N, C-alpha and C positions, 0 to 999 in steps of 0.2 A: 491546595498547594502545599500545608504544610506537611500532612500526609504523605504525599507523595516522597516530598523530601526525604524522610522519616522512611519510607520504603526504600528508595534509592541507598538510602546512605548505611540500612542494615544488608541490602545485598550487595553493597560495595563491601563493608565489614567480611561478610559470612565466602564471598569469592575469595578475598584474601586469604582467609585463613587454610580456606581450602589450598591456595597454592602454597602457604607457610609449611603445607608439611612436610614434614624430611621422609620421602617414601624413600629411605636408606637407613632409616635407625631403627634399633633392637625393637621399641615398642610397635612401631607402623608394619614391620615385617613379620615378628614374632604373633601380632594381634590380631593377621588377619589369614582366613585362607584364599589362598593365591595361585589355585588350578588353574590350569591355561594348557593350550595345546604348545606355545609359543614355549612356554618354560619346560616343559617335556622333552623338546626337542633340543633346547639349548644345553639340557643334561646329559642329555645322550650323546652329544655333539664334545662337550667335556668330558665325560668319563671317554670319549676315545681319542681325545687330546691327551688326558692323562698315561692311557697305554702307548700311545705311541712315542710318549716323552718319557716316560721309564723304561721302556724298553731300550732306548737309547741310548740311555743312561747307565744301566744295570745289566741290560741283556736278557731280563728277564719277562717273560707275559706275567704280567700281575694281573688279579683280578682286582675291581675298583668299582665301588659303589657311589654315587654323589647326589646331593641333593640339594638343590636352589630354594629359594623364594620362588624370585620375578624374575620374568627376562631382563628387565636393566639393571636388577640388581647384582646376578650372575654378570653380565658383560663387565660391572664395576668392580669385580673380584669377592663381591659378597657370596654369601654360601650357609647354608642351615651344618651339613655333615659330610665327612668324606670320610669312606673307607678301604684301604690298600691291603692287601694281601700276596705275598710271591716266594715261590723257590728258588732255592739257589742264585740268589742275588749276589749281583758282582758290587763292591764298596770296598776301596781303598785297597785293592790288590787280594782280597778275601772273597771268598767266596761263601755265603750266609747261606745256609740250609734253609730258613723261614725266617718270612719276618712280615708281621702285621702292624697294623698303624692304624688308628679309630680316633676322630676328634669326640671331647668328649664336653665342647660347648654347641651351643644351638646357635652360636651368628660369633663367625669367622670372616674376616676383610683384610685379604693381601692386594697388595699391588703388585700385579704382574705386570707390565708394562716395564718394569725396573730391573737392571740385572746386577746384582740378585735382586728376588724378589724381596720386595719391604712387607713385613707384619703390620697391618694398619689398628690392630687391637691383640690385647694378649688371646693367646690362644694355649689350649691344654689338649693331650692328646695320650691317649696310652698306646703301650706297646708291648710285643711279644716278640722274642727272636730263639731260635736254636743255633747252637752253638754245636757241632761234631770235635773230632779229634784233627779233623783234618784243619778245618780256620781257625784252632787255638794256636796248634802247634805253628800253621803259617805263620800265625801273630805275633809269636814267641821268636820268631825270626827277625821282625823289625827291629831294625837300628836301635829305636828309645832302649826295648827289651834289654838289650847291653848295659843302658844306663842302669837298669832297676838294679842288674848282678853287680853292677861296680859299684853302686853303693851298699849292698850287701856283703861284700866281699871287704868293703872298708870298715865294715863291723867286724868281722869274722877273723879277718887277718890277722895274723899272721897263721892261727892255726886250722883253720878250715876256709878252703876257697871254691866257691861254686863257679863250674865251667857250665853247664848247660842245665835245660829245663825242658821237659816234655809230658805231655801226656797222654794216657791212653784207657779209653772209657769202654771196660767190659761189665755183662750182668747189670748195667743201670749203675754200675759203682764207678767214681772216677779213681786212677793212679795217676800220681806223680813221679817222676822220673828224674832223678837230681843227681847228676856227676857232680861228682866234686874231688879235692884233691887236700891230702893231708901236707903242705910244704913242709914242714918243723919234721916229718916221720919219711922225706924222703919217698914216699911212694909212687906207685902210677897212677893215674887217673881212678877215681874209684864210681859205684853208682848204687841208690836206694831205693826204694820203690816205698810210698808211703800210699795210701787208700784213704781217704778223708771224703766225709760229706761237709757240705758247708750252710751258711745260711744267711742272711740279711742284716745286717747290725748298724741300726743310725746311715742306712742306704749306703753301707760298705760291703763287701763279698767276703765273709769271714771261714777261717778253717771250723769245723770241728767233730767229734768223736776220728782221730786220727789213729791210725792203726798202722804197725810198723812190723817188719818180719824180724824176729830175734835171731836170724843169721847175719843182722847189718850189725851184729854187736848192741852193747848196752847203750843207746840212744834215748834218751827221753825224752818221752811222748810231748812234753808243754815243749821243748827243745824244738822239736820236730815241728809241732803245729806253728809255735812261733815263727819259724823260718818260712813254712809255706806261707803265711799270712806274707812276711816280707816278700816274696817272690809272689805271690799270687796271679798265677795266669789268667785264671778265669776275670780277677776285675782288669786287669791290663789289656784282655782282647777286648773285653766291655767298650773301656774308657776310647783305647784308640777308634770305635764305632763315631763316637761323638763328635758332634758338631760345633764349636767356639760361641756360635749366637744361641744356644740352645741350654737350657738347665734343664739334666736329665735326674733321675732321680729311681733307683734298683728299690724293688717292693719284696721281688720274690723269686727264690733260686731254687729247679729241683731237676734232677736226671730225670728222663722219661725218652723211652727208648732208645738205651744208650747214644742221646742227644739232650744237652746242657740247656734246659728252658728258662729265660729270663725274662721277667716283665716287670713294668714299673710306666712310671708318665714321664711325658717330655712338656716341658713349657717353653714358650714363645712368646718372649716379649715386645708387644705393640710399640712400635713408632711415631707419636699425635703431634700434629703441625701446633 
């Protein structure tokens, strides 16, 4: 009888340990091979739903890759990875030539039943975006950019007043056209064109290798570089693409095929109960 009771106790404890396994934990989901036909069907359904939602939100047909762990974890909002890319993406009244996002963590958890979606764990994404003259110059028409100009003019006035800024990318070089006025000279508005490369310094986009035609007079390159960094049309454009619920880090910037390529990482802070 004692042996029988001992065996029952072992069976009971073992059974409860099995039921106690958290089938949604990182350890469980990453520690097993969860291949199943139902999982594949669920992944296909998610990809189709994401494409439809992104199309409705941005007007763009995105390419979507999605990988989950199990059918039940996918239903719960837990997945292994996601990657999306799209061309001519409409966002904040801008049309971005190209956007690419890819998750960098192997465990991602969102509560998609809430609006807006709640991130249930910290998540990290890599991003690449391409910007052209149209999207940059449209961004510079934003009312918030007028605040940037006003701040610059408070520093430079009354000797120098910036009236407007636009960009032109040609032969993989960026030209910044600045309209300005010299109030003390009582002259009409003028323009000067500076050609500049850019680099990322401590997460900020900065001008480098600035050139300006001597036809515009004896304007010091250091002063022009400082002015471009104050006006910084590229960083402003990237800033207005950000969402307040995320931390975005710019890592690289270069010009490819007459488009500015900006890449970096996005960090999403998870909410735990």
